[in-house]
C-alpha positions as CSV (number, residue, x, y, z in Angstrom):
1,X,-8.5,-16.7,26.8
2,X,-5.4,-19.4,25.0
3,X,-4.8,-22.5,25.1
4,X,-2.2,-24.2,23.9
5,X,-2.9,-26.9,21.4
6,X,-0.4,-30.1,21.7
7,X,2.6,-30.3,18.9
8,X,0.9,-32.8,17.1
9,X,-2.5,-31.0,16.7
10,X,-4.9,-32.1,13.9
11,X,-8.0,-29.8,13.4
12,X,-9.6,-32.3,12.3
13,X,-9.4,-33.9,15.7
14,X,-10.3,-31.0,17.8
15,X,-13.7,-30.4,19.5
16,X,-14.2,-27.1,21.3
17,X,-17.9,-27.2,22.9
18,X,-18.7,-23.3,24.5
19,X,-22.2,-23.4,26.6
20,X,-23.2,-20.9,29.1
21,X,-21.7,-22.5,32.1
22,X,-19.2,-24.7,31.1
23,X,-16.7,-25.3,28.0
24,X,-14.8,-28.5,26.9
25,X,-12.0,-29.1,24.3
26,X,-10.5,-32.1,23.7
27,X,-8.2,-33.1,20.6
28,X,-7.5,-37.1,19.6
29,X,-10.5,-37.3,22.6
30,X,-8.0,-36.2,25.2
31,X,-9.3,-33.2,27.5
32,X,-7.0,-30.3,27.1
33,X,-9.4,-28.0,29.4
34,X,-12.4,-28.7,30.8
35,X,-14.7,-27.1,33.5
36,X,-17.3,-24.8,34.7
37,X,-17.1,-20.6,33.8
38,X,-16.7,-18.6,36.7
39,X,-19.8,-16.9,35.6
40,X,-22.6,-17.5,33.5
41,X,-21.8,-16.4,29.6
42,X,-23.5,-15.6,26.4
43,X,-22.3,-18.7,24.3
44,X,-23.8,-17.8,21.4
45,X,-21.7,-14.3,21.1
46,X,-18.6,-16.0,21.9
47,X,-16.1,-17.3,19.4
48,X,-13.0,-18.9,18.8
49,X,-10.4,-19.0,16.5
50,X,-6.8,-21.1,16.1
51,X,-3.9,-18.9,15.8
52,X,-0.2,-19.6,15.5
53,X,2.1,-19.2,18.6
54,X,5.6,-17.5,18.8
55,X,6.6,-17.3,22.0
56,X,10.2,-17.7,23.6
57,X,9.5,-21.6,25.5
58,X,6.4,-22.3,23.1
59,X,5.9,-22.5,19.3
60,X,3.2,-23.8,17.8
61,X,-1.0,-23.1,17.2
62,X,-3.3,-22.2,20.3
63,X,-6.9,-21.5,20.4
64,X,-8.0,-18.2,21.1
65,X,-11.3,-17.9,23.4
66,X,-13.6,-14.7,22.9
67,X,-16.2,-15.0,25.5
68,X,-18.7,-12.7,26.0
69,X,-19.8,-12.2,29.8
70,X,-23.6,-13.0,30.4
71,X,-25.9,-9.4,30.3
72,X,-24.7,-6.5,32.1
73,X,-21.7,-8.6,33.7
74,X,-19.2,-5.9,34.9
75,X,-17.1,-7.8,37.3
76,X,-13.5,-8.9,37.2
77,X,-12.8,-12.3,37.2
78,X,-9.6,-13.0,38.2
79,X,-10.0,-16.7,36.3
80,X,-11.8,-17.8,33.5
81,X,-12.4,-21.3,34.6
82,X,-13.3,-22.5,38.2
83,X,-10.3,-24.2,39.4
84,X,-8.1,-23.0,36.6
85,X,-5.4,-20.2,37.2
């Protein structure tokens, strides 16, 4: 999952909280994304990195969330976070 960061991004002001049933990402205390996972995840084995983005309509940084689904979960998610595209 990719989360695009604001152009004025400062990694010292970024907070990423990944829990088994919830995710919250804030920058400068402003919520970028928050919600409940579609299904439970293994938060201990899920990771995130900050990467460069070079798309036609966006150039900057993004967070790459690599989410580990909960034990033996093989179903396809139409969205990782309930209520989001």
